[in-house]
N, C-alpha and C positions, 0 to 999 in steps of 0.2 A: 722471248723472240716475237717481232710483229713480222708483220709480211713482209716487206721491204726487206727484211736483214734475210729469211727462208729463203727469199727469190734471189738475191747475193748469193749468198750460199749454194743455192744449186746451182746460181751459173757458173761458181767458180768451178764447180764439179763437173758440168759440163753434162748436167740431166734435167727435163722437165721433173716437176713437182709430182709424184705418186698419187694417186687418188683416192688410194688406200695405204695403210702403214702393216705391208703384206711381208710375208717370206719372201718374193721373190724379188719386191721393191728394196728389199731390206742388204740383199742382196748384189743389187748393180751397185747402190747408194755406196756400199762396205768395198767394193772393186774400182770406182772411179774414185774415193777418196784416195786408194792408195799409191792410185794413178797420177791425181794431179796432185795433188797434198805429202811435199818430201818430208820420210824422218828425219831430223836435221839439228844439229846442238849450237846452231852458232850463233844463236843470241849468248850464251855462257861464253863465247870467243871474241864476241863481241863488243862486251860490256853493254849489255838491255837485260834490263829490266823483268823478271817471269812472273807474270801475274796471274793466278790461281784464279779469276773471275769471267763469265759469262762476256763481257762487253770488250774488258780487255782480249782475250783470246779471239775473238772476231774479229777485232778491229788489227789483230797478228797475221789470223789466217785465210781470213776473206780481204778485209781491207788493202792491209798489205801484202797479201798472196805468198806467203813465207807457209812454213812449215813450223814444224818444234818436235816435242822429246813427248812421252807419254803420255804426260800427263796434260799439255798440251791439245793433241792431235785427241784423244778420246772426249775430254773436256768439252770440247768445241762440236765435235761428235755427237756425245751424247746430248746436248743441247739441240742439236739442226735434230735428231731422231724423236727427241720428248715433242719439242714444236710439231714434228709431223704427225703424232700422237701413237708414238710409239710409246709400251712399258721402258724406262730403261732405270735402270739399278745400276751405282758406281759400286766397283770394286775395291777392293786391296789385293796387290799379288807380292811375290818377294820370289827375286828372281834365282834363277843356280848359277854359281859362279865355279869357278874352279875346286875339282875335288869332292863336288857335288854338296858344297853349301849353300847355303841358304842369306841372299841380302839383307837389307834394313828393313824394318817395317816402312810399309808406304812405298816401297823400292817401285813398284808396277801400279800403273792405274788400268782396269777395266772394264769391258761394260758385258751388263745382264740388261738383253733384251726382246723382250716378248711382242709377240705378232696378233694380230686381229684372227691370225689362222692356226692359232693357239703353239705356235715354233717359240720354244725356248735356245736364245740362241749366245754364244759366249764371243761376243763383237769388241774386234782389236785391231782399231788401223795406226797402233801407236808401239809394235813391237818388232821394228824392221823389217827382218825376214821373217815373216810369220804366213797365217794362210791368206791366200787371197778373197777367202770367203767367211762367215759365221762360221763356229762348229757350232754344232747341235749338244746342248749342255749337256743332257742325259744320257746320250750316247754313252755308252764304255767299249766300244769297238772302234773300229780303224776307221777314220774318215779323211779318205782321200782328196786332196784337194792339189794344183796345180802348185802351191807352197811345199806339197810333201804331204808323209801321211802323218796323219796329229792321232794322237789318244787323251782321251779327258778319262780319269783313273780316282778312285779316293785315294788322298794320300795317306802313306806310310812316313817312317822313321825317315828323314833325312841324313845327309853323313856325320851329322854331331847328334843322331841318337835322338834328334827329338821329330814327336810325331805331330802331324796337322792336329791343331786347334779345332774348339766345338764352337758351335754358334750356336744359340740362344734357342733355334729349332730342332736343335737334335744330330744337326748333320753337322760334315765337318769338313776341311779343306780337302782340296781338289789338285793335281797333277796333271798340269799341261804339258803333253810331252810331243817333240813332233819328230819322225822319223827313230826311234824309239830312243829319244833322249828328252831328260826332262828340261824342259824350258823356265816353266815357274809356277808358284805352288799360289793358288787361287782363292782367298777365303772367299765366304758365299753369305755373309753378312755386308748390310746394304752402310755403306760411306755416304760422306759429300763430300764436294771437290775441294773445301777448306780441312779436312782431314789429308789433303797431300801435302799441304804446304813446305812440314817439317821435311820431305822425301825429296822435295822437287831442291829445295835449300839446300840438303847434303848433297845432290847430282852436281847440282851447280856451283857450290864452295870448295868440297872437298877430294887433297890430294888424292886420297884413292878411289874417287870417284871416276870412270872409265869415260863418262863425259866428258870430266875435267880435265883429263891427259891425252884426248886426242879431239879430231875435227870428222864429224861424217852428216852427208847429205846425202839422202837415198830413196828412191822410188821405182815402182813395179813401171814395166812399161808397156805399153798396149796390144805388143805381144804376148805379153807374158811372163818376161827378163827383167831384169834389173839390171839400174844405171847406179852406179854410187861414186862422189867425189870423196875421198878421204883426204881432206888436206890439200895435199896437189897431182894425188893419184889418182885419175877416171878411172875405174872397171865398169865394162859391160859382159854381165853377165847373161846367157842366153835362155831361151827356152825350151824345158826339156832336159837337151841334154848339158847345161850349165857350166858350157864352153864360157873360157873367162875372156878378156881383151882386158891386156891394162896399160894407159899410157902416161908418163908423167908430163904433168907440164908446167914447164919451166919460168914461165913470164905469167905477173900479176895480170897481163889484160888477156892469157890464154885462163886463166882460172875465173876470172871478173864474167866472162865470157862464157864457159861451162856451167858457170851458175845460173846465170841468164838462160841459156840457151837450152839447157837441159832442165831446169825445175824450176823458171818461171822464177827466179829472184834476181833481183838487180840490186847490189851494192853498192858502194862507196868508196869501198878500202876491202883488200883482203882480210879475212879472221885470221889469225896466228895464236897457237896454242903459245901460252904463257907459263911457264912455270909458276908452281904455286907450293908455296913450303907449307908442312904442320907448325900449327900454331903451338 
């Protein structure tokens, strides 16, 4: 990323360029990303190509002021953090599904970020309802966050009896838990963005992918709550108490207005889920 692209990205987040790649600056960037860049899968249902390369990701997230799913959001954010001087490693994860079973390889992309303060952080702006701030990767106790209580633990066997894998340095996989429930299993071996192309393709095309089965657009609100548009259902979740307010949007105009006013996304048509059959 060049200096102009960095400034444009920071402008999208509404923050000044940090003087140094510190822990505090990372926390600010992480939260602002969650508040301004929505987690969304609209491209899948609009027939838009998803390209896991730096320039197309920046064109989408910064230029078009859109969001994306994990590969796009953490891919773009990782590029920004690297350009700001952080030590960034891409990590693969498998998401826990029904019955405690793990998803496909390269199911999720997260970031390991090291700072000049000596911090070693699990940084993830692409997992929907997740921590508002980075999690200390080496901490094994509870980590309190506005998004819940999180814990990072050495991985045991999953529901199928499969234990966490081993890495070249002798370390194993990690389980990331939110409010006592496993969210995803994280590998610690370094990856590159191109490794995740197969996962992005599967989630974009497979009838078994929940991203293919439904529409979602969601972000953290400035007061710490959340606003989500699932198809035509607008959900406002309060900070702290978790109180929900739901409203059905009946007309296309209402839906397009919600995308524009709630998420800054301007569309010329309403995305719709279309049936996809198994080959």
